[in-house]
KENU-580629 format. One line per field, with one value per residue: x, y, z of N, C-alpha, C, O in turn; residue number from 1; residue in one letter. Coordinates in pm, whole numbers, plus 50000, padded with zeros to 5 digits. Layout:
// residues N
nu = (X/...)
nv = (Y/...)
nw = (Z/...)
cau = (X/...)
cav = (Y/...)
caw = (Z/...)
cu = (X/...)
cv = (Y/...)
cw = (Z/...)
ou = (X/...)
ov = (Y/...)
ow = (Z/...)
seq = (NUM/...)
type = (A/...)
END
This chain:
// residues 57
nu = (95619/95935/96194/96514/96806/96870/96963/96856/96586/96533/96527/96262/96130/95974/96099/96407/96601/96922/97094/97373/97552/97355/97289/97136/97257/97212/96949/96671/96511/96541/96643/96746/96947/97116/97202/97323/97538/97674/97618/97526/97359/97162/97309/97571/97547/97503/97747/97925/97840/97874/98148/98244/98172/98329/98584/98573/98571)
nv = (08031/08095/08046/08153/08274/08530/08789/09045/09002/08854/09043/09122/08928/08794/08629/08456/08180/08082/07868/07650/07423/07228/07266/07459/07769/08020/08201/08416/08742/08978/09223/09135/08956/09125/09297/09115/09026/09253/09396/09581/09501/09218/09069/09110/08982/08717/08667/08691/08479/08260/08278/08228/07963/07838/07889/07739/07483)
nw = (90566/90436/90203/90116/89951/89933/90116/90146/90110/90336/90535/90557/90696/90992/91174/91165/91048/91000/90795/90762/90587/90637/90903/91160/91229/91329/91485/91505/91520/91248/91356/91606/91522/91370/91575/91757/91605/91551/91310/91016/90814/90696/90521/90610/90856/90769/90631/90843/91012/90839/90798/91057/91085/90888/90989/91221/91128)
cau = (95759/96004/96335/96581/96947/96884/96952/96769/96449/96524/96498/96117/96076/95958/96198/96494/96695/97027/97150/97502/97585/97248/97270/97093/97369/97166/96804/96623/96454/96649/96704/96826/97065/97208/97261/97409/97658/97726/97610/97429/97268/97155/97421/97685/97521/97527/97890/97989/97806/97939/98292/98268/98158/98444/98698/98557/98588)
cav = (07997/08141/08009/08242/08301/08675/08843/09161/08949/08807/09160/09136/08816/08820/08547/08390/08075/08074/07733/07632/07281/07148/07295/07594/07834/08145/08215/08537/08843/09052/09318/09060/08902/09236/09343/09008/09012/09390/09411/09678/09434/09073/09016/09109/08874/08589/08651/08666/08344/08165/08284/08160/07820/07794/07893/07632/07352)
caw = (90566/90315/90192/90021/89974/89920/90252/90149/90130/90475/90617/90570/90774/91136/91246/91068/91082/90898/90792/90697/90576/90696/91045/91193/91298/91389/91487/91570/91432/91181/91450/91704/91457/91339/91700/91810/91522/91526/91165/90966/90721/90709/90442/90701/90952/90702/90605/90972/91058/90748/90825/91184/91062/90812/91079/91319/91061)
cu = (95817/96145/96398/96729/96977/96859/96867/96623/96429/96490/96348/96053/96068/96063/96276/96571/96796/97090/97283/97534/97484/97222/97226/97203/97331/97014/96770/96554/96570/96720/96794/96956/97166/97277/97361/97541/97719/97730/97504/97324/97265/97265/97546/97669/97556/97677/97966/97964/97876/98089/98328/98264/98279/98569/98693/98583/98732)
cv = (08037/08084/08097/08247/08450/08739/08969/09119/08905/08921/09173/09026/08855/08748/08468/08275/08068/07937/07734/07483/07194/07170/07439/07657/07967/08151/08345/08628/08911/09150/09246/09010/09011/09285/09241/08999/09147/09419/09514/09613/09284/09006/09007/09001/08740/08566/08624/08526/08241/08162/08214/08010/07766/07789/07778/07495/07310)
cw = (90431/90317/90084/90051/89953/90056/90257/90162/90275/90571/90646/90655/90922/91218/91143/91131/90969/90909/90717/90702/90651/90843/91065/91278/91361/91378/91558/91472/91359/91275/91551/91641/91421/91466/91755/91735/91484/91377/91128/90877/90748/90627/90529/90807/90889/90680/90735/91022/90970/90773/90955/91164/90988/90901/91179/91258/91057)
ou = (95756/96208/96343/96772/97092/96746/96810/96543/96320/96431/96310/95933/96144/96111/96219/96600/96757/97135/97301/97541/97521/97140/97272/97238/97409/96956/96832/96540/96684/96843/96905/97063/97286/97397/97472/97645/97805/97833/97405/97212/97353/97310/97619/97766/97629/97727/98060/98056/97931/98150/98432/98345/98329/98649/98798/98614/98764)
ov = (08016/08075/08112/08227/08492/08742/08999/09193/08918/08898/09230/09032/08939/08800/08418/08275/08050/07895/07809/07424/07100/07100/07529/07606/08023/08113/08380/08595/08903/09159/09292/09021/08994/09312/09278/08967/09155/09463/09531/09664/09229/08896/08909/08935/08660/08457/08545/08460/08144/08055/08148/07937/07658/07697/07725/07400/07203)
ow = (90327/90423/89976/90165/89955/90105/90361/90220/90329/90676/90748/90682/90970/91318/91045/91250/90853/91016/90621/90810/90720/90902/90995/91385/91438/91276/91659/91354/91404/91274/91578/91702/91439/91464/91794/91794/91397/91324/91199/90865/90814/90662/90523/90843/90947/90707/90737/91070/91022/90771/90962/91222/91021/90891/91217/91331/91005)
seq = (1/2/3/4/5/6/7/8/9/10/11/12/13/14/15/16/17/18/19/20/21/22/23/24/25/26/27/28/29/30/31/32/33/34/35/36/37/38/39/40/41/42/43/44/45/46/47/48/49/50/51/52/53/54/55/56/57)
type = (M/V/T/T/H/Y/M/D/E/A/E/Y/C/H/R/L/G/I/M/R/E/G/R/I/V/A/V/G/T/P/D/E/L/R/E/R/H/S/A/A/T/M/E/E/V/F/L/G/V/A/G/Q/Q/E/E/A/S)
END
């Protein structure tokens, strides 16, 4: 298990869980998450997920 806030490190993980404010907001492999969020990088995935959460609040 790894914990990091560096999304370039997350690229090397087999499966990811992205947390925001203590809640898991996205789970999957890096490829699945990039495809699901139409993103080129995990940084884009994170920013998209974080932005969705802020808009929903």
